Rosetta silent file (secondary structure, phi, psi, omega in degrees, C-alpha in Angstrom):
SEQUENCE: MKKVIILPLLLVGIELMADIKAGEKVYKENCAICHTINGGSALGPDLNIVSYTRHAQEIEAYAKDPYSLAEAFGYSANAMPTLPLEDKQFKDVADYISSLQPFKKWMIKKK
SCORE:     score description
SCORE:     0.000 S_00000001
   1 L     0.000  -39.797 -179.621   78.875   69.466  116.908 S_00000001
   2 H   -61.559  -36.689  179.627   81.557   71.212  118.971 S_00000001
   3 H   -63.334  -36.175 -179.595   84.241   69.053  117.371 S_00000001
   4 H   -66.403  -35.711 -179.883   83.122   70.169  113.924 S_00000001
   5 H   -79.098  -39.964 -176.443   83.522   73.836  114.882 S_00000001
   6 H   -68.779  -40.141 -177.522   86.775   73.450  116.795 S_00000001
   7 H   -57.900  -50.312  177.739   88.614   71.527  114.079 S_00000001
   8 H   -61.323  -38.192  178.303   88.413   74.296  111.417 S_00000001
   9 H   -64.255  -39.948  178.638   89.436   76.910  113.986 S_00000001
  10 H   -64.603  -42.653  179.278   92.385   74.759  115.016 S_00000001
  11 H   -64.432  -39.356  176.880   93.441   74.291  111.407 S_00000001
  12 H   -64.450  -42.770  178.321   93.279   78.048  110.750 S_00000001
  13 H   -61.816  -40.482  178.489   95.375   78.679  113.866 S_00000001
  14 H   -65.575  -41.355  179.282   97.981   76.147  112.742 S_00000001
  15 H   -63.005  -43.807  178.460   98.124   77.757  109.287 S_00000001
  16 H   -63.444  -41.714  179.037   98.618   81.229  110.790 S_00000001
  17 H   -64.418  -38.023  178.694  101.351   79.926  113.086 S_00000001
  18 H   -62.358  -41.084  178.931  103.066   78.284  110.114 S_00000001
  19 H   -64.957  -39.609  178.471  103.116   81.615  108.256 S_00000001
  20 H   -67.287  -40.503  176.769  104.597   83.369  111.294 S_00000001
  21 H   -64.002  -41.304  176.698  107.235   80.647  111.652 S_00000001
  22 H   -63.343  -39.591  177.608  108.017   80.977  107.935 S_00000001
  23 H   -65.480  -37.417  176.655  108.256   84.748  108.431 S_00000001
  24 H   -62.505  -39.060  177.696  110.631   84.309  111.355 S_00000001
  25 H   -63.657  -44.356  178.245  112.850   82.207  109.079 S_00000001
  26 H   -61.116  -43.261  177.911  112.771   84.933  106.397 S_00000001
  27 H   -57.544  -50.541 -177.061  113.650   87.519  109.088 S_00000001
  28 H   -62.187  -35.787 -177.330  116.619   85.497  110.335 S_00000001
  29 H   -82.449  -25.732 -171.340  117.921   84.897  106.815 S_00000001
  30 H  -126.026  -23.237 -170.190  117.385   88.400  105.368 S_00000001
  31 L  -114.055  -28.624 -171.642  116.641   91.028  108.011 S_00000001
  32 L   -62.634  -23.198  179.893  118.482   90.162  111.231 S_00000001
  33 L   -66.268  -27.587 -177.561  121.777   91.525  109.975 S_00000001
  34 L  -116.754  -16.401 -175.813  120.349   95.081  110.029 S_00000001
  35 L  -125.501  130.458  174.913  117.314   94.899  112.353 S_00000001
  36 L   -95.198  170.654  171.527  117.120   93.849  115.985 S_00000001
  37 L  -128.444  126.670 -179.353  114.106   92.744  117.981 S_00000001
  38 L    69.173   39.774  172.822  113.764   94.071  121.544 S_00000001
  39 L    95.350  171.801 -177.245  116.682   96.437  121.440 S_00000001
  40 L   120.466  177.558 -177.808  120.272   96.332  120.468 S_00000001
  41 L  -108.181  123.191  179.620  122.446   98.210  118.073 S_00000001
  42 L  -155.595  165.531 -179.390  121.754   97.896  114.363 S_00000001
  43 L   -67.277  -44.428 -177.815  121.616   99.922  111.174 S_00000001
  44 L   -93.439  170.631 -179.997  117.831   99.670  110.764 S_00000001
  45 L   -67.309  151.953  175.754  115.062  100.357  113.267 S_00000001
  46 L   -63.564  132.156 -174.644  114.192   97.778  115.905 S_00000001
  47 H   -73.829  -16.409  173.168  111.354   95.683  114.515 S_00000001
  48 H   -64.702  -39.779  178.345  109.516   95.683  117.832 S_00000001
  49 H   -70.956  -41.251  177.177  108.984   99.423  117.334 S_00000001
  50 H   -59.192  -42.963  179.512  108.032   98.908  113.690 S_00000001
  51 H   -61.410  -35.783 -179.066  105.485   96.313  114.836 S_00000001
  52 H   -72.397  -33.465 -171.927  104.001   98.794  117.300 S_00000001
  53 H  -102.692  -15.789 -173.963  103.647  101.642  114.808 S_00000001
  54 L  -120.797  149.458  171.611  102.883   99.974  111.445 S_00000001
  55 L   -78.358  154.418  179.424  100.181   97.740  109.997 S_00000001
  56 H   -56.109  -38.131 -179.593  101.313   94.433  108.459 S_00000001
  57 H   -65.479  -35.937  177.434  100.327   95.714  105.008 S_00000001
  58 H   -68.085  -41.585  179.187  102.576   98.768  105.452 S_00000001
  59 H   -61.329  -45.578 -179.958  105.480   96.574  106.563 S_00000001
  60 H   -62.173  -46.288 -179.496  105.003   94.335  103.541 S_00000001
  61 H   -61.930  -43.245 -179.624  104.801   97.275  101.115 S_00000001
  62 H   -65.725  -42.413  179.729  107.915   98.899  102.554 S_00000001
  63 H   -61.883  -35.280  179.393  109.892   95.661  102.469 S_00000001
  64 H   -71.726  -36.070 -174.508  108.973   95.212   98.794 S_00000001
  65 L  -144.130   69.682 -175.082  109.898   98.764   97.737 S_00000001
  66 H   -65.969  -30.352 -176.864  111.871  100.624  100.405 S_00000001
  67 H   -66.881  -44.142 -177.135  113.285  103.266   98.079 S_00000001
  68 H   -78.462  -18.447 -177.110  110.002  104.700   96.901 S_00000001
  69 H  -104.403   -5.192 -175.760  108.363  104.565  100.357 S_00000001
  70 L   -55.436  -49.608 -178.285  111.194  105.829  102.594 S_00000001
  71 L   -65.510  -42.701  179.597  110.080  109.459  102.554 S_00000001
  72 L   -62.395  -28.072  179.494  106.395  108.571  102.991 S_00000001
  73 L   -88.181    0.650  175.648  107.338  106.526  106.073 S_00000001
  74 L    90.666   13.832  179.182  109.159  109.507  107.570 S_00000001
  75 L   -93.893  137.350  179.866  112.741  108.427  106.901 S_00000001
  76 L   -77.486  -21.736  178.464  115.208  111.061  105.703 S_00000001
  77 L  -150.683  166.354  178.975  117.223  108.430  103.846 S_00000001
  78 L  -129.251  126.294  175.464  116.986  104.768  102.945 S_00000001
  79 L  -112.685   -3.183 -176.964  119.726  102.194  103.415 S_00000001
  80 L   -76.301  128.879  178.265  117.485   99.152  103.067 S_00000001
  81 L   -77.022  162.264  171.006  118.165   97.100   99.956 S_00000001
  82 L   -78.118  124.184 -175.151  115.480   95.683   97.714 S_00000001
  83 L   -90.386  140.148  179.897  115.204   92.067   98.807 S_00000001
  84 L   -86.008   66.707 -177.833  114.938   89.211   96.276 S_00000001
  85 L  -111.970  158.259  173.408  111.956   87.546   97.958 S_00000001
  86 L   -78.287  159.702  179.237  108.754   85.978   96.691 S_00000001
  87 H   -55.242  -41.938 -179.850  105.416   87.681   97.468 S_00000001
  88 H   -63.975  -37.393  178.289  104.572   84.991  100.050 S_00000001
  89 H   -65.683  -39.997  176.157  107.903   85.560  101.813 S_00000001
  90 H   -62.063  -44.056  179.121  107.206   89.299  102.029 S_00000001
  91 H   -64.731  -44.432 -179.330  103.771   88.584  103.481 S_00000001
  92 H   -61.268  -44.666 -178.571  105.140   85.994  105.916 S_00000001
  93 H   -69.996  -35.311  176.213  107.883   88.282  107.224 S_00000001
  94 H   -65.221  -41.112  177.234  105.442   91.192  107.536 S_00000001
  95 H   -64.516  -39.540  177.331  103.064   88.948  109.508 S_00000001
  96 H   -62.743  -49.286 -179.584  105.953   87.839  111.719 S_00000001
  97 H   -60.939  -43.955  179.146  107.060   91.419  112.393 S_00000001
  98 H   -61.922  -31.384 -178.471  103.468   92.470  113.061 S_00000001
  99 H   -73.284  -12.117 -177.142  103.088   89.603  115.541 S_00000001
 100 L   -65.149  -31.881 -179.548  105.912   90.943  117.720 S_00000001
 101 L  -119.995  113.384  178.462  103.624   93.490  119.392 S_00000001
 102 L   -72.437  -24.746  178.957  100.105   92.397  120.330 S_00000001
 103 L  -109.308  134.183 -174.673   99.146   95.991  121.155 S_00000001
 104 L  -114.710  157.547 -179.489   99.494   98.635  118.479 S_00000001
 105 H   -56.283  -39.260 -177.345   99.784  102.402  118.545 S_00000001
 106 H   -75.209   -5.205  177.137   96.452  102.810  116.727 S_00000001
 107 H   -83.758  -13.134 -179.056   94.671  100.803  119.455 S_00000001
 108 L   -67.140  125.434  179.618   95.143  103.593  121.980 S_00000001
 109 L   -77.756  131.580  178.243   91.790  105.207  122.687 S_00000001
 110 L   -89.367  140.228 -178.294   91.813  108.946  122.330 S_00000001
 111 L   -88.611    0.000    0.000   90.022  110.954  124.994 S_00000001
């Protein structure tokens, strides 16, 4: 019985890892030129910080339409281009960016 339960969980874990790996590939091909991870000098914000402060759905929405969401996200200007990606690629890269920080700003308990 344990094998029956473990196998589906393992398959789901492999699928999630595949999406994150696909997202890392999208990042390297489309985002790394302007965004660093874990510090460095770049035009766009470090994605480690983005991962800490944003939900994956927000990251995906912004990546799809940065011009209309720049002000709502607190940016005074937008230099990010609209990327020619498929919906799955946007989701994969957002999941990858979100995976960079296991602890998020909204997880902090308020006293």
